[in-house]
C-alpha positions in Angstrom: 83.1 132.0 111.3 82.9 129.0 109.0 85.0 126.0 109.9 85.4 122.3 108.9 84.8 120.3 112.0 85.4 116.8 113.0 82.3 116.9 115.3 81.7 113.2 115.7 83.5 109.8 116.0 82.7 108.6 112.6 83.6 109.4 109.0 83.5 112.8 107.3 83.8 116.5 108.1 81.0 119.0 108.9 81.2 122.7 107.7 79.8 124.7 110.6 79.4 128.2 112.2 81.5 128.2 115.2 82.8 131.0 117.5 86.0 133.1 116.3 88.9 131.7 118.6 90.0 134.4 121.3 93.7 134.8 121.9 96.0 134.7 124.9 98.3 137.5 125.6 101.3 135.6 123.9 99.2 134.6 121.0 98.1 136.0 117.7 94.8 135.8 115.7 95.4 134.9 112.0 93.0 135.2 109.1 93.5 131.9 107.2 93.9 132.7 103.6 95.0 129.3 102.3 95.3 125.7 103.9 96.9 122.8 102.6 95.1 119.2 102.9 97.2 116.3 104.0 97.1 112.7 104.3 96.6 113.1 108.1 93.5 114.9 107.2 92.4 112.0 105.0 93.0 109.7 108.1 90.8 111.9 110.3 88.2 112.3 107.6 87.9 108.2 107.0 88.2 107.9 111.0 90.6 105.0 110.6 92.3 103.1 113.5 94.8 105.7 113.9 92.4 108.6 114.0 90.2 106.5 116.6 93.2 106.2 118.9 94.5 109.6 118.5 91.8 112.2 117.9 88.9 113.4 120.4 86.1 115.3 118.6 84.7 117.8 118.3 87.6 119.8 117.1 88.5 122.2 113.8 90.8 120.1 111.2 93.8 121.3 109.4 97.6 122.1 110.2 98.9 123.5 107.1 98.1 127.2 106.3 99.1 130.8 105.5 97.3 134.2 106.1 97.2 137.6 107.6 97.6 138.6 111.4 94.5 140.5 112.5 95.2 140.6 116.2 98.2 140.3 118.6 98.5 139.6 122.3 99.6 142.3 124.8 102.8 140.5 125.2 103.8 139.7 121.6 106.4 142.3 120.4 107.8 140.6 117.0 104.5 140.2 115.3 102.2 143.1 114.2 98.7 143.3 112.7 98.8 142.9 108.8 101.8 140.7 108.7 101.8 137.8 106.2 102.6 134.7 107.9 102.6 130.8 108.0 103.2 128.8 111.4 104.7 125.8 112.6 101.9 123.4 113.5 103.6 121.6 116.2 103.2 123.4 119.6 105.7 122.3 122.1 106.4 122.8 125.7 109.8 124.5 125.3 111.0 123.2 128.6 111.6 119.6 128.4 115.2 118.1 127.8 114.5 117.6 124.0 113.4 121.3 123.6 116.1 122.8 125.7 118.8 120.4 123.7 117.8 121.7 120.2 115.3 118.6 119.4 112.0 120.5 119.9 110.7 118.6 116.6 110.4 115.3 118.9 109.0 117.1 122.1 107.2 114.3 123.9 104.6 117.0 124.9 103.9 118.3 121.4 100.2 119.3 120.6 99.5 119.5 116.9 96.9 121.8 115.4 94.2 120.0 113.6 94.8 116.9 115.6 95.2 117.6 119.2 93.5 121.2 119.3 91.6 123.2 116.9 93.3 123.8 113.5 93.2 125.9 110.4 90.4 124.6 108.2 88.6 127.9 109.5 88.5 131.6 108.8 90.5 132.3 111.8 93.1 130.5 113.9 94.9 131.4 117.0 98.5 130.6 117.4 101.2 131.1 120.0 103.5 134.1 118.5 106.7 131.9 118.8 105.3 129.5 116.4 104.6 132.2 113.8 106.8 132.2 110.7 106.9 135.4 108.6 106.6 135.5 104.7 108.5 137.4 102.4 106.5 139.8 100.4 107.2 137.8 97.1 105.8 134.5 98.6 102.2 133.7 97.7 99.7 132.5 100.3 99.5 129.2 98.1 103.2 128.5 98.7 103.0 129.9 102.5 100.1 127.5 103.1 102.4 124.4 102.2 105.4 125.2 104.2 104.4 122.3 106.7 104.8 119.5 104.2 107.5 121.3 102.2 109.3 121.5 105.7 109.0 117.6 106.0 110.7 117.5 102.6 113.5 119.7 103.5 114.2 118.1 106.9 114.1 114.7 105.0 116.6 115.8 102.3 118.8 118.2 103.9 119.7 116.1 106.9 121.9 114.2 104.4 124.7 115.2 102.3 122.9 115.9 98.9 125.3 118.2 96.9 126.8 116.1 94.1 125.2 112.9 95.5 123.0 110.4 93.7 119.6 110.1 95.2 116.8 107.9 95.0 113.3 109.1 96.0 110.8 106.3 96.9 107.1 107.6 96.7 106.4 110.9 94.9 103.3 112.1 96.8 103.7 115.9 97.4 106.3 115.7 100.1 108.4 113.4 97.8 107.9 115.9 95.0 109.0 118.7 97.2 112.1 116.7 98.0 113.1 116.1 94.4 113.0 119.9 93.7 114.9 120.5 96.9 117.7 117.9 95.8 117.8 119.5 92.5 118.2 123.0 94.0 120.9 121.6 96.4 123.1 120.1 93.5 122.5 116.5 93.5 124.1 114.8 90.6 121.3 112.4 89.9 117.7 112.2 91.2 115.9 108.9 90.4 112.2 109.1 91.5 110.0 105.9 91.8 106.5 105.5 92.0 103.4 103.4 90.8 101.4 106.2 89.7 101.9 108.1 86.3 100.5 111.4 87.4 103.1 111.6 90.1 105.7 110.3 87.9 104.9 113.2 85.5 105.1 115.7 88.4 108.5 114.1 89.6 109.9 115.0 86.1 108.5 118.6 86.3 110.2 118.9 89.8 113.5 117.8 88.4 113.9 114.1 88.5 116.4 112.9 86.0 114.8 109.4 85.8 111.3 108.5 86.7 110.6 104.8 87.1 108.4 102.2 88.5 109.7 100.3 91.6 110.2 97.2 89.4 112.6 99.4 87.1 114.5 100.9 89.9 117.3 98.4 90.4 118.4 98.4 87.0 118.3 102.5 86.6 120.1 102.8 90.0 122.9 100.3 89.1 123.2 101.9 85.5 123.9 105.3 87.0 126.0 104.3 90.0 128.3 101.6 88.3 126.6 99.2 90.3 127.3 100.5 93.6 124.0 101.9 94.7 122.8 105.6 95.4 124.6 107.6 98.1 121.1 108.6 99.5 117.5 107.2 99.6 114.8 109.3 100.6 111.9 106.8 101.6 108.7 108.7 101.2 106.1 106.0 100.9 106.2 103.7 104.0 105.5 100.8 101.7 107.2 97.7 103.1 108.5 96.7 99.7 109.8 100.3 99.1 111.7 100.2 102.4 113.2 96.9 101.6 114.1 98.2 98.2 115.8 101.5 99.8 118.0 99.2 102.0 118.8 97.2 99.0 119.8 100.1 96.5 121.6 102.4 98.7 125.6 102.2 98.6 127.5 100.4 101.4 127.9 103.4 103.9 125.1 105.5 102.4 122.0 107.0 104.0 118.3 106.1 104.0 116.0 109.0 105.0 112.9 107.5 106.5 109.7 110.0 106.3 107.0 107.3 105.0 105.1 105.6 107.6 104.2 102.0 107.4 100.7 101.1 108.4 101.7 98.2 110.4 105.1 96.6 111.8 107.4 95.1 109.1 110.3 92.6 109.3 113.7 93.7 108.7 116.8 91.5 108.4 119.0 94.0 110.2 122.2 91.9 109.8 122.1 92.1 105.9 120.0 95.0 105.4 121.7 97.5 107.7 124.7 96.4 109.8 126.8 94.6 107.2 126.1 97.6 104.8 127.2 100.1 107.4 124.2 102.3 106.3 123.0 105.3 108.5 119.1 105.4 108.8 117.5 108.7 109.9 113.8 108.8 110.9 112.2 112.3 110.1 109.7 113.7 112.4 108.1 117.0 111.4 110.6 120.1 110.8 113.5 121.1 112.9 112.6 124.0 114.9 113.5 126.4 113.5 116.6 125.3 111.4 114.3 123.6 108.7 112.2 127.0 108.5 115.3 129.3 107.8 116.5 126.5 105.1 112.9 126.9 103.4 113.2 130.7 103.4 116.8 130.6 101.9 115.8 128.2 99.3 112.8 130.0 98.2 114.8 133.2 98.1 117.3 131.7 96.0 114.7 131.3 93.1 116.3 127.7 92.4 113.5 126.1 94.1 109.8 126.5 92.8 107.2 124.2 94.6 104.2 125.5 92.8 104.1 122.7 90.2 103.2 120.4 93.0 100.0 122.2 93.4 97.3 120.7 91.4 93.9 121.1 93.0 92.2 124.0 94.9 88.6 123.9 96.6 86.5 126.2 99.0 85.9 124.8 102.3 82.4 123.7 101.3 83.8 121.2 98.9 85.9 119.2 101.5 84.4 115.9 100.0 85.6 116.8 96.7 89.2 117.7 98.0 89.6 114.2 100.1 88.2 112.5 97.0 91.0 114.0 95.0 93.7 113.1 97.1 92.4 109.4 97.1 92.1 109.3 93.6 95.9 109.3 93.1 95.4 111.9 90.5 96.4 114.9 92.6 99.7 116.5 93.6 99.0 118.9 96.5 95.4 120.0 97.3 94.6 123.3 99.0 91.8 125.0 100.4 91.1 128.8 99.1 89.8 130.1 102.1 89.7 134.0 101.8 
């Protein structure tokens, strides 16, 4: 089969002919139809410090996908050939303290497809049947293929009290954009989106933000719409130090800051004034809750009040991986996907 491979410790991917995966008795084989391209893939493509410390080539890249089941293992009873599916890309041990107390999303033994083991930028992928998630018939493979990042947005937003809330979203990359749509569907009273990129601000408006602002305008707009109190919830999606400090400054006393964005290096925080004396709650977001978040996604998509498709702006075949990465790095893209079949 064709696959995008990180075949050496250096920049770039290679499109190669590799052996189709074989499945174990508890696994299924999926023909990949769509695959989302993520910032993590950019890190691996560029072979930056994070990738050098985490990844061990050679391996097939990619962790967001949807497709059709073409083979099932002998022990699999709830997935059938022909099923339209996506999958949770975090493969956990299922037996540790975290997994057995409902916190598998932070399992210390997690292996991520496309990072720690072969991924989905390929014509076929083998997955444990327990990780497979069925798609409703009316859900396109495009939307199915972005359940992973969409799930991050659901986890970030819905672990706070969104109905009726004033919400500030700092960082309008694809996950931030999904989060805006989720907050709108969940009944937020005001959604303020902040970014420095005009393309992303335009997409934020399409996804339902009431106000789209540059960071230097955020304080004025927040105060105007909250009587000077501050927003109830901040979804910090950028990882930019100045945005993190702004999140703490613009959340109201007793409010919630949901943190998904990852800073590239340690930052200094004045916990006394920024956190403790404000009595705020900070929630760190890792992946998707297994499988509460997945049920939330399915329900929101069924409700017809949440439409993620405006976020998808670019589509490429696998042999245009360089162009796909360039589109992400240009800042002029929302969500980028590979059309594989």
